[in-house]
C-alpha positions in Angstrom: 9.0 -8.5 -6.4 7.2 -7.8 -3.1 3.9 -6.0 -3.1 2.5 -4.8 0.2 -1.3 -4.4 0.4 -3.3 -2.4 2.9 -6.9 -2.2 4.1 -9.5 -3.5 1.7 -6.8 -4.4 -0.9 -5.8 -7.3 1.4 -9.2 -9.0 1.0 -8.5 -12.4 -0.6 -4.9 -11.5 -1.2 -3.2 -11.1 2.2 -0.7 -8.5 3.5 2.1 -9.2 1.1 2.2 -10.8 -2.4 5.2 -11.8 -4.4 4.9 -11.5 -8.1 7.5 -12.2 -10.8 9.2 -9.1 -12.3 9.5 -8.6 -16.0 11.8 -6.2 -18.0 9.9 -2.9 -18.6 7.2 -3.8 -16.1 5.2 -0.8 -14.8 2.7 -0.3 -12.0 -0.2 -1.1 -14.4 1.2 -4.5 -14.9 1.4 -5.0 -11.1 -2.3 -4.0 -10.8 -3.3 -6.4 -13.5 -1.3 -9.2 -11.9 -3.3 -8.6 -8.7 -6.6 -8.2 -10.6 -6.9 -4.6 -9.5 -8.1 -1.5 -11.4 -6.2 1.8 -11.2 -9.3 3.3 -9.5 -9.0 0.7 -6.7 -5.7 2.2 -5.6 -5.4 5.7 -4.3 -1.8 5.6 -3.1 0.9 3.9 -5.1 4.3 3.8 -3.4 7.6 2.6 -4.8 10.3 2.2 -2.1 8.2 4.5 0.2 7.9 7.3 -2.4 4.6 8.4 -4.1 4.5 7.4 -7.8 2.0 6.9 -10.6 1.1 3.4 -12.0 2.9 4.3 -15.3 6.3 4.3 -13.5 8.7 1.5 -14.6 9.6 -0.8 -11.8 13.0 -2.4 -11.0 13.3 -6.0 -9.7 14.3 -5.0 -6.2 11.6 -2.3 -5.7 9.1 -2.7 -2.9 5.5 -1.6 -3.9 2.9 -0.6 -1.4 -0.7 -0.1 -2.4 -3.4 1.7 -0.5 -7.1 2.1 -1.4 -9.1 5.3 -0.9 -10.0 5.8 2.7 -13.6 6.5 3.5 -15.0 8.4 6.4 -16.8 11.5 7.3 
């Protein structure tokens, strides 16, 4: 399963990561596989649509993760 990472989430991981899919896998499992906490990710997209990390993921889904954006 392809995971696209953006901004600071790329640090030490790269732009795209491929992780193995498992039956019943949800977004929390993806975060754990990438050593990320739910608080590290502000926007969680599945196939371009906003979702929550408790959403079940299918093997052909494309996940995109964005951190909170700072600024003033």
